[in-house]
BAFI-3210 file (N, C-alpha, C; in Angstrom, 3 decimals, decimal comma, padded with zeros to 6 digits):
// residues 70
n [1|2|3|4|5|6|7|8|9|10|11|12|13|14|15|16|17|18|19|20|21|22|23|24|25|26|27|28|29|30|31|32|33|34|35|36|37|38|39|40|41|42|43|44|45|46|47|48|49|50|51|52|53|54|55|56|57|58|59|60|61|62|63|64|65|66|67|68|69|70]
n.u [081,909|079,947|081,679|082,424|079,937|079,338|081,344|080,544|078,653|079,130|079,697|082,048|085,268|084,978|087,260|089,478|088,627|090,809|094,116|095,807|094,679|093,867|096,358|096,869|094,920|095,241|098,152|097,633|096,256|098,434|100,245|099,196|099,481|102,000|102,800|102,463|104,109|106,663|106,986|106,915|109,199|111,543|110,873|111,459|114,497|115,715|117,125|119,723|123,364|123,595|120,874|120,801|122,655|121,383|119,233|120,144|121,916|119,681|117,723|120,085|119,842|117,520|117,268|119,413|118,503|116,514|117,282|118,944|121,529|124,305]
n.v [042,914|044,884|047,079|046,267|046,344|049,150|049,891|048,986|050,400|053,036|054,497|057,001|055,943|055,617|058,070|057,979|059,725|060,478|059,348|058,084|056,485|054,267|052,930|053,683|052,365|049,570|049,762|049,723|047,420|045,817|046,806|046,106|043,366|042,594|043,748|042,290|040,213|041,358|042,147|039,735|038,193|040,398|039,787|036,963|037,191|039,595|042,730|043,124|042,990|040,141|039,940|041,913|040,827|038,437|039,448|041,107|039,195|037,663|039,296|039,918|037,596|037,717|039,831|039,160|036,974|037,856|039,434|038,080|037,688|036,478]
n.w [-140,034|-140,220|-140,939|-143,229|-145,007|-144,640|-146,054|-148,707|-149,114|-149,479|-147,496|-145,686|-144,106|-140,612|-138,858|-136,058|-133,167|-131,661|-131,746|-130,454|-128,500|-128,651|-128,271|-125,911|-124,360|-125,092|-123,712|-120,681|-119,983|-120,121|-118,540|-116,012|-116,163|-116,542|-113,948|-111,482|-112,271|-112,401|-109,892|-108,060|-109,460|-108,588|-105,671|-105,662|-106,664|-105,553|-104,971|-105,722|-106,484|-107,821|-108,634|-110,635|-112,507|-113,231|-114,321|-116,816|-117,945|-118,869|-120,383|-122,568|-123,496|-124,838|-126,631|-128,034|-129,653|-130,700|-132,949|-134,437|-134,140|-132,445]
ca.u [080,811|079,608|082,277|082,518|078,843|079,159|082,235|079,802|077,119|079,935|079,923|083,499|085,683|085,293|088,313|089,533|088,785|092,355|094,599|096,548|093,269|094,322|097,687|097,055|094,061|096,440|099,368|097,140|095,979|099,562|100,993|098,588|099,659|103,289|103,484|102,476|105,083|107,806|106,823|107,314|110,634|111,956|110,716|112,507|115,793|116,109|117,533|121,125|124,179|123,103|119,595|121,048|123,383|120,202|118,131|121,262|121,604|117,996|117,782|120,931|119,660|116,227|117,620|120,502|117,676|115,222|118,439|119,502|123,137|124,771]
ca.v [042,814|046,387|048,098|045,848|046,774|050,295|050,523|048,682|051,481|054,192|055,472|056,906|055,462|056,560|058,436|057,841|061,099|060,468|058,297|057,557|056,096|052,520|052,326|053,795|051,111|048,497|049,982|049,970|046,163|045,096|047,229|045,117|042,086|042,859|044,619|041,289|039,291|042,113|041,871|038,272|038,398|041,103|039,035|035,853|037,498|040,642|043,690|042,946|042,348|038,985|039,957|042,413|039,912|037,377|040,037|041,588|038,201|037,099|040,564|040,033|036,267|037,548|040,361|038,651|035,875|038,682|040,325|037,178|037,349|035,529]
ca.w [-141,118|-140,378|-141,280|-144,892|-145,452|-145,096|-146,902|-149,873|-149,205|-149,601|-146,519|-145,696|-143,036|-139,540|-138,311|-134,911|-132,690|-130,839|-132,805|-129,631|-127,653|-128,814|-127,631|-124,264|-124,176|-124,714|-122,611|-119,288|-119,171|-120,105|-117,185|-115,453|-116,362|-115,989|-112,765|-110,734|-112,706|-112,113|-108,275|-107,669|-109,772|-107,663|-104,541|-105,594|-106,997|-104,661|-105,810|-105,367|-107,696|-108,191|-109,340|-111,773|-113,057|-113,804|-115,334|-117,714|-119,008|-119,225|-121,835|-123,260|-124,512|-125,601|-127,384|-129,210|-130,331|-131,804|-133,989|-135,130|-134,087|-131,223]
c.u [080,322|080,253|082,298|081,169|078,710|080,161|081,492|078,771|078,131|080,178|081,527|083,840|085,627|086,685|088,626|089,610|090,249|093,218|095,576|096,009|094,092|095,324|097,681|095,848|094,864|097,501|098,742|096,985|097,367|100,161|100,443|098,713|100,677|103,769|103,359|103,787|106,392|108,289|107,433|108,873|111,574|111,597|111,508|114,166|116,181|116,548|118,459|121,822|123,923|121,502|120,201|121,829|122,297|119,657|118,979|121,232|120,810|117,654|118,751|120,635|118,189|116,707|118,741|119,330|116,873|116,272|118,839|121,237|123,158|125,859]
c.v [044,214|047,031|047,826|046,447|048,318|050,918|050,072|049,662|052,723|055,076|055,458|056,328|056,465|056,700|058,298|059,144|061,236|059,166|057,480|056,485|054,647|052,600|052,699|052,792|050,116|048,719|049,552|048,445|045,302|045,439|046,475|043,825|042,111|042,687|043,278|040,392|039,969|042,458|040,874|038,153|039,087|040,093|037,849|036,339|038,292|041,607|044,233|043,099|041,048|039,216|040,625|042,165|039,230|037,923|040,333|040,376|037,659|038,176|040,247|038,686|036,687|038,163|039,968|037,610|036,831|039,196|039,026|037,040|037,100|036,380]
c.w [-141,395|-140,915|-143,102|-145,483|-145,603|-146,339|-148,857|-149,950|-149,610|-148,690|-145,837|-144,276|-142,031|-139,070|-136,828|-134,396|-132,340|-131,103|-131,663|-128,461|-127,689|-128,380|-126,341|-123,838|-123,958|-123,691|-120,950|-118,789|-119,275|-119,162|-116,281|-114,899|-115,845|-114,580|-111,587|-110,943|-111,917|-110,395|-108,041|-108,495|-108,780|-106,365|-104,247|-105,673|-106,084|-105,429|-105,891|-106,881|-108,545|-109,203|-110,758|-112,880|-113,896|-114,792|-116,438|-118,563|-119,794|-120,549|-122,767|-124,692|-125,248|-126,810|-128,909|-129,880|-131,229|-132,982|-134,998|-135,286|-132,596|-130,857]
res [m|a|v|r|m|a|q|m|d|g|v|p|a|a|a|p|q|d|p|q|a|l|s|r|r|i|a|e|p|v|a|d|l|v|q|p|a|k|s|e|a|l|q|k|l|g|e|g|e|l|a|y|g|i|a|n|e|w|l|r|t|k|f|s|g|a|s|g|t|a]
***
């Protein structure tokens, strides 16, 4: 609402001082959320050949679904 009121008053939009700041601010909490899941998955699957195969197949299904091809 404040941004809209400033636009109506003719105040120029504020330019971010560091354009990458938002990206960094988002990446940190995402990493904090992903790391425990990654750790848990490694504990369940281990780090051997079987775990690699399971992870590879999971990624393959995710990417093939995203691209629309099978």
